N, C-alpha and C positions, 0 to 999 in steps of 0.2 A: 362419141370424138368428135362429130360433125359441129358444135357449136364452136369450140374452140379454132379448129379446122377455119370452119369460116369466116372466124375474126381474122386467123391468119391471112387469110384469102385476102380480105379487106386492107389491110397493112400492107402487105405485099404489093396489091395495086399500088397501093397509095405511094410507098417508098421508091415504085418502078416510075414513078414519072421522073421527067428529067429535070433537073436543076435548071431555071431559068437564065438564059446569055442575055444579061442587060449591059447595056454600056452606061460606064460611070462619068460623069462630066466633072468630078471631084475634083481632078490634075491637070482637065483641059489638056491630055493628051502630052503632058509631059512626063509623066513617070507612071510606071503599072498602078491601076488602083485598083480595088477592090475585085478580088474575084470570087468566085464562090467555089473552089477548090475544094475548102476544108467541109463546107456543109455536104459536097458530092461526094467527099469520103465518108463523111459520117452516116450519111443515109446510105450508100453502100454496105458499109460494116452492118447496120442496122437490118437491112434487106439481107443479108448473108446467115445473122443470127437468126430469123426469121423463117427463112428457106430449109436452116438447121432443125426448126421445131418441128416444120412442113413434114420435112424427113423422117423423123422421129415418128411423128403421126401415124405416117404412110407404113414405116416398118411395123408397128403394132397393127394396123388396120392388116398388114398382110401375113402377120405372125397368126393373129387369129384365126384367119378366113383358111389358112393350111392347118390350125386346128380341128375348126372346124369341120373340114373336108377329108380329113384324113387319109389323103392318099397313102397308095401302097408305097411310095416313095418319089422324094424330088432329088431335086441335084445336089450333089454334096456342096459347092459352093452355099447354096442356097440353105440348106439343112443347117449348113455351118452359122450362117448369118440368123436363122430362125433361134439358134439355140443361146444365143449373144443376146438377142430381142430379148429373150423369154428368161435372162438371169435377171431382168429389169423388172417390165410388168408381167404379169403371171397372167394366165386366160382371163378373160372378163366374162365372168359367169354372172355379174350383176351389175347395174350402173353403180359407178363408184368414182371418185376423186382420182385421176391418174396425173397430175401436173408433175409433181416429183420424179415420178417415173420418169415421164417423156422428158423434161427435162435431163435428167441423169442419161438418158437415151441420146438425145443433143447433142451432150456434151461429148460421150461415143462416138458420135457420127464425126463433130469438128477434129477428134484426135488421130480421127484413122483407124479407131479401135475395129474398125467392122473389116478393114479389109488385110487385118493379119491374120495369119494362118494359127494362131494359136487355138 
């Protein structure tokens, strides 16, 4: 899980940099000129998408940690989340691709599906 997480970390750091605020002289102050609002919005959408993936990876790692530790009990809400996570990626007992499972889990994060009580 670490290699894709490190890649996401780099992308998140890059996207977190602010969009430059540069004066534009193409209208000589007569009218509004080019703003970087659209670029900032696109960067924010990309950043949120990567954060959702990062949360999905963290959920997989957390479920794996609980499954390995086998505690006598965990909190009711945490157990409900662990069970929802385990509907996607099963226990990782060997190195294997998890991209599709993590992407589906990120979609569940995006939809708020982990917050529901079902």
